C-alpha positions as CSV (number, residue, x, y, z in Angstrom):
1,M,-55.5,14.2,-2.6
2,F,-52.6,14.0,-3.7
3,E,-51.7,13.9,-7.0
4,F,-49.0,10.9,-8.6
5,D,-46.3,14.2,-9.3
6,Q,-46.6,14.9,-5.5
7,Y,-46.5,10.8,-4.3
8,L,-43.0,10.3,-6.3
9,G,-42.0,13.5,-4.2
10,F,-42.9,12.5,-1.4
11,I,-40.8,9.1,-2.2
12,A,-38.2,10.9,-3.4
13,F,-37.8,12.7,-0.5
14,I,-38.3,9.3,1.9
15,T,-35.5,7.6,-0.2
16,I,-32.7,10.4,0.2
17,L,-33.8,11.0,4.4
18,L,-33.0,6.9,4.5
19,I,-29.6,6.9,2.7
20,G,-28.5,10.2,4.1
21,F,-29.3,8.6,7.6
22,W,-27.8,5.1,7.1
23,V,-24.4,6.4,5.2
24,M,-24.8,9.0,9.0
25,L,-24.9,5.9,11.1
26,F,-21.8,4.8,9.0
27,L,-19.9,7.5,9.3
28,T,-20.7,8.5,13.2
29,A,-20.5,4.0,14.2
30,I,-17.9,2.1,12.0
31,I,-15.4,4.8,10.7
32,P,-13.9,5.8,14.7
33,Y,-14.1,1.7,14.7
34,W,-12.0,0.9,11.9
35,I,-9.5,3.9,12.6
36,G,-9.2,2.4,16.3
37,G,-9.0,-1.1,15.8
38,A,-5.8,0.5,12.7
39,V,-4.3,2.5,15.7
40,K,-3.7,-0.1,17.7
41,E,-2.7,-2.8,15.1
42,M,-0.2,0.1,14.4
43,L,1.4,0.5,18.0
44,E,1.1,-3.5,18.4
45,E,3.7,-3.6,15.9
46,K,6.3,-1.1,16.6
47,K,6.0,-2.2,20.3
48,E,6.8,-5.5,18.7
49,K,9.3,-4.3,16.3
50,K,11.0,-2.6,19.6
51,R,10.4,-6.1,21.9
52,L,12.4,-8.4,18.6
53,E,15.2,-5.0,18.5
54,R,16.1,-5.9,22.5
55,E,16.1,-9.0,22.1
56,K,18.9,-9.1,19.2
57,I,21.0,-6.4,21.0
């Protein structure tokens, strides 16, 4: 049977594994979505700026 120290080691291992999983999920799903939205917004701002300059002339 497991001793108490082994049980704590197993709990620590599972905790670290789950934290790693959620960090990996965050980095592979949310951050590219965030970067893509920022790039899209930047391109729309440039397009709007060019449109305003054309109307001004």
